[in-house]
C-alpha positions in Angstrom: 48.1 -26.5 -55.8 46.9 -25.2 -59.1 43.4 -24.1 -60.4 42.3 -26.2 -62.9 39.3 -24.9 -65.1 39.3 -27.9 -66.7 37.4 -29.5 -63.6 33.5 -28.6 -63.5 33.5 -27.6 -60.1 36.4 -24.9 -60.4 34.8 -23.7 -63.5 31.2 -22.9 -61.7 33.3 -21.1 -58.6 35.1 -19.0 -61.0 31.7 -18.2 -62.5 30.6 -17.3 -59.4 33.1 -15.1 -58.4 33.1 -13.3 -61.8 29.4 -12.4 -61.2 29.7 -11.4 -57.8 32.8 -9.0 -59.0 30.4 -7.5 -61.8 27.9 -6.9 -59.3 30.1 -4.9 -56.9 31.3 -3.1 -59.9 28.7 -2.3 -61.8 25.9 -2.0 -59.4 22.0 -2.1 -60.6 20.7 1.1 -60.0 17.2 2.0 -60.8 16.3 5.6 -61.3 12.7 6.7 -61.7 11.4 10.3 -62.2 8.7 9.7 -59.7 9.6 10.6 -56.2 9.0 7.8 -53.2 5.7 8.3 -52.1 5.8 5.4 -49.2 7.3 4.0 -46.2 10.1 1.9 -47.1 10.6 -1.2 -45.3 13.5 -2.2 -47.5 15.2 0.9 -46.7 15.5 -0.1 -43.1 12.4 1.6 -42.3 13.7 5.0 -43.4 11.2 7.9 -44.3 11.7 8.0 -47.9 8.4 9.1 -48.6 6.8 12.5 -49.7 3.4 13.8 -48.6 0.4 13.6 -51.3 -0.2 17.4 -51.0 2.0 20.3 -49.6 1.1 21.1 -46.0 -0.6 24.7 -45.6 1.1 27.2 -45.4 1.0 29.1 -42.0 1.9 33.0 -42.3 2.8 34.8 -39.2 1.0 37.5 -37.9 -0.8 39.5 -35.1 -3.5 38.5 -33.8 -5.9 40.4 -31.2 -8.6 38.1 -28.7 -11.5 38.9 -30.9 -9.2 37.9 -34.3 -8.0 34.8 -32.3 -11.5 33.7 -31.3 -12.2 32.4 -34.8 -9.6 29.7 -34.9 -10.9 27.6 -32.4 -11.8 24.7 -34.7 -14.8 25.1 -34.7 -15.6 28.1 -36.6 -15.7 28.1 -40.2 -13.7 31.0 -40.8 -10.9 29.5 -39.1 -10.9 26.7 -41.8 -10.5 24.1 -39.0 -7.1 25.6 -37.8 -7.0 25.7 -34.0 -4.5 28.4 -32.5 -3.8 29.2 -28.7 -2.0 32.3 -26.9 0.6 32.2 -24.0 2.3 34.9 -22.8 1.7 36.9 -26.2 3.1 33.8 -28.7 0.7 32.3 -30.7 1.1 28.5 -31.6 -0.9 26.5 -34.0 -2.0 23.7 -32.5 -4.1 22.0 -35.0 -1.6 19.0 -35.0 -2.6 18.3 -31.5 -6.7 17.9 -32.2 -7.2 15.6 -30.1 -5.9 17.7 -26.9 -6.7 21.3 -28.3 -9.7 20.8 -30.7 -13.6 21.4 -29.2 -13.5 17.6 -27.6 -10.3 18.0 -26.3 -9.4 18.4 -22.6 -7.5 21.5 -23.5 -10.9 22.4 -25.9 -11.5 25.8 -23.8 -7.9 27.3 -24.6 -8.7 27.1 -28.4 -8.7 30.3 -29.8 -7.6 32.0 -26.5 -5.1 33.3 -24.5 -4.3 30.5 -22.5 -1.5 32.0 -20.2 -3.2 32.2 -16.8 -4.8 28.2 -17.4 -1.6 26.9 -18.0 0.3 28.6 -15.3 -2.3 27.7 -12.8 -2.8 24.3 -14.5 -6.2 25.2 -14.5 -9.2 24.4 -16.9 -11.6 26.6 -15.4 -13.9 29.1 -17.5 -12.7 31.8 -15.0 -9.1 31.7 -16.2 -10.1 32.7 -19.6 -10.4 36.6 -20.2 -13.0 37.9 -22.0 -12.4 38.6 -25.6 -13.8 42.0 -25.4 -11.4 43.2 -22.7 -7.6 43.8 -22.2 -5.0 40.9 -22.1 -4.5 39.8 -18.6 -1.2 41.4 -17.6 -0.5 38.1 -15.3 1.0 40.5 -12.7 -0.5 38.4 -9.7 0.9 34.9 -10.9 3.8 33.2 -8.5 6.8 32.7 -9.0 6.2 29.2 -9.6 3.3 29.8 -11.5 5.5 32.0 -14.0 7.8 29.1 -14.4 5.0 26.9 -14.7 3.8 29.1 -17.8 7.3 29.2 -19.2 7.6 25.5 -19.2 4.5 25.1 -21.3 6.1 28.2 -23.8 8.9 25.9 -24.2 7.4 22.8 -24.8 4.8 24.6 -27.4 7.9 26.0 -29.1 9.3 22.5 -29.7 6.2 21.0 -30.5 4.1 23.5 -32.7 4.6 26.0 -35.1 4.8 29.6 -33.8 2.4 31.7 -36.1 2.0 35.0 -34.6 2.0 37.3 -31.5 -1.2 38.3 -29.0 -1.8 42.4 -29.0 -4.3 44.2 -27.7 -7.6 44.6 -29.4 -7.7 47.5 -32.2 -3.5 47.2 -32.8 -3.5 44.1 -35.4 
């Protein structure tokens, strides 16, 4: 059996094979000067976009109960950021505004030390130490409550940015 190019069907198949070989050897690539800026379904739904603006940089710093208070999502000095503290670690929970914002179910913890409330699973205002008082030492918590609080710290550390530590008033 021989391959005869004088037959029109063989010529057509030979042309298609050569066309396919050319596209394999010399693939068409497009290079642009602009980075991708939108979701690209054609790449299997992979993240191939860039944000429209760089997110605000959060610097690690020391907070006191009084300086933390302005980061409740309402105070204009806090610029809409929402911070809360658990066991001395301050978390930026702004992305969880629906939970920790003024109308959220954990909203009373915004701008405050939430250690006791998280440990006891209570949203009562009695769980919050007044901001002009010394930090709550949490010495009366049971081992289960401490485990619960540590679970919240672990959850927050995996989900939110740690942006500082909570210290006594006057130590910032």
